[in-house]
C-alpha positions as CSV (number, residue, x, y, z in Angstrom):
1,M,188.0,-5.8,7.1
2,P,188.8,-3.8,10.2
3,K,189.4,-5.7,13.5
4,I,186.5,-5.6,15.9
5,R,187.6,-4.2,19.3
6,R,186.1,-5.8,22.4
7,C,185.6,-4.2,25.8
8,P,187.7,-5.8,28.5
9,E,184.9,-5.3,31.0
10,C,181.9,-6.7,29.3
11,N,183.1,-8.0,25.9
12,G,180.9,-5.6,24.1
13,I,181.9,-3.9,20.8
14,V,184.1,-0.8,21.2
15,K,183.6,2.0,18.6
16,P,185.0,5.5,18.1
17,G,183.0,8.3,19.7
18,K,183.2,11.2,22.2
19,T,183.1,11.3,25.9
20,E,183.1,13.7,28.8
21,L,185.8,13.8,31.5
22,V,185.2,15.4,35.0
23,Y,188.1,16.5,37.2
24,E,187.2,17.2,40.8
25,L,190.1,19.3,42.2
26,E,190.3,21.0,45.6
27,K,188.1,24.0,44.8
28,I,187.6,23.6,41.1
29,S,185.4,21.2,39.1
30,I,186.4,21.0,35.5
31,T,184.3,19.2,32.8
32,V,186.0,18.5,29.5
33,K,183.4,17.6,26.8
34,N,183.7,16.1,23.3
35,V,186.9,14.2,24.1
36,P,187.7,11.6,21.4
37,A,187.5,8.1,22.8
38,N,186.6,4.5,22.1
39,I,183.3,3.7,23.7
40,C,181.8,0.3,24.5
41,T,178.3,0.0,22.9
42,K,177.2,-2.4,25.7
43,C,178.5,-0.9,29.0
44,N,179.3,2.6,27.7
45,R,182.8,2.5,29.2
46,S,185.2,5.0,27.6
47,F,188.8,4.3,26.6
48,I,191.0,7.3,25.8
49,D,194.3,7.1,23.9
50,G,197.4,8.0,25.8
51,H,198.3,11.1,23.8
52,I,194.8,12.5,24.0
53,A,194.8,11.9,27.8
54,E,198.1,13.8,28.0
55,D,196.7,16.7,26.0
56,V,193.6,16.9,28.2
57,N,195.7,16.8,31.4
58,R,197.8,19.7,30.1
59,L,194.6,21.6,29.3
60,V,193.2,20.9,32.8
61,N,196.4,22.0,34.4
62,R,196.4,25.3,32.4
63,V,192.8,26.0,33.2
64,T,193.5,25.4,36.9
65,E,196.4,27.7,36.9
66,D,194.4,30.4,35.1
67,V,191.4,30.1,37.5
68,N,193.8,30.3,40.5
69,S,195.6,33.3,39.0
70,F,192.3,35.1,38.3
71,S,191.1,34.4,41.8
72,K,194.2,36.0,43.3
73,T,194.0,39.1,41.2
74,H,190.3,39.5,41.9
75,P,189.9,39.2,45.7
76,Q,186.3,40.6,45.5
77,I,185.2,37.3,44.0
78,E,183.9,34.9,46.7
79,E,186.2,32.0,47.6
80,R,184.1,29.0,46.9
81,H,184.0,25.9,44.7
82,R,184.3,26.9,41.1
83,E,183.0,25.0,38.0
84,V,184.5,25.2,34.6
85,A,183.3,23.5,31.4
86,I,185.4,23.1,28.3
87,A,184.4,21.6,24.9
88,V,187.3,20.4,22.8
């Protein structure tokens, strides 16, 4: 029988699922959807494995670099807060 995982915050049961991560950077807001996580069924807190967090951080860094590079090569685009959404 699989071990029941408990939430350290509320002692609820933690089950596999998907979550959404939002990164608020200087002029870019990046939302990463469908991130594999363990989610508490009681308080809805998400717990992400280390290797998945590293992969998402690399993705966010790459997207940030690409958006900044695009903005530099297209000066006609207004300089304002940009929003990017990614589903993995």
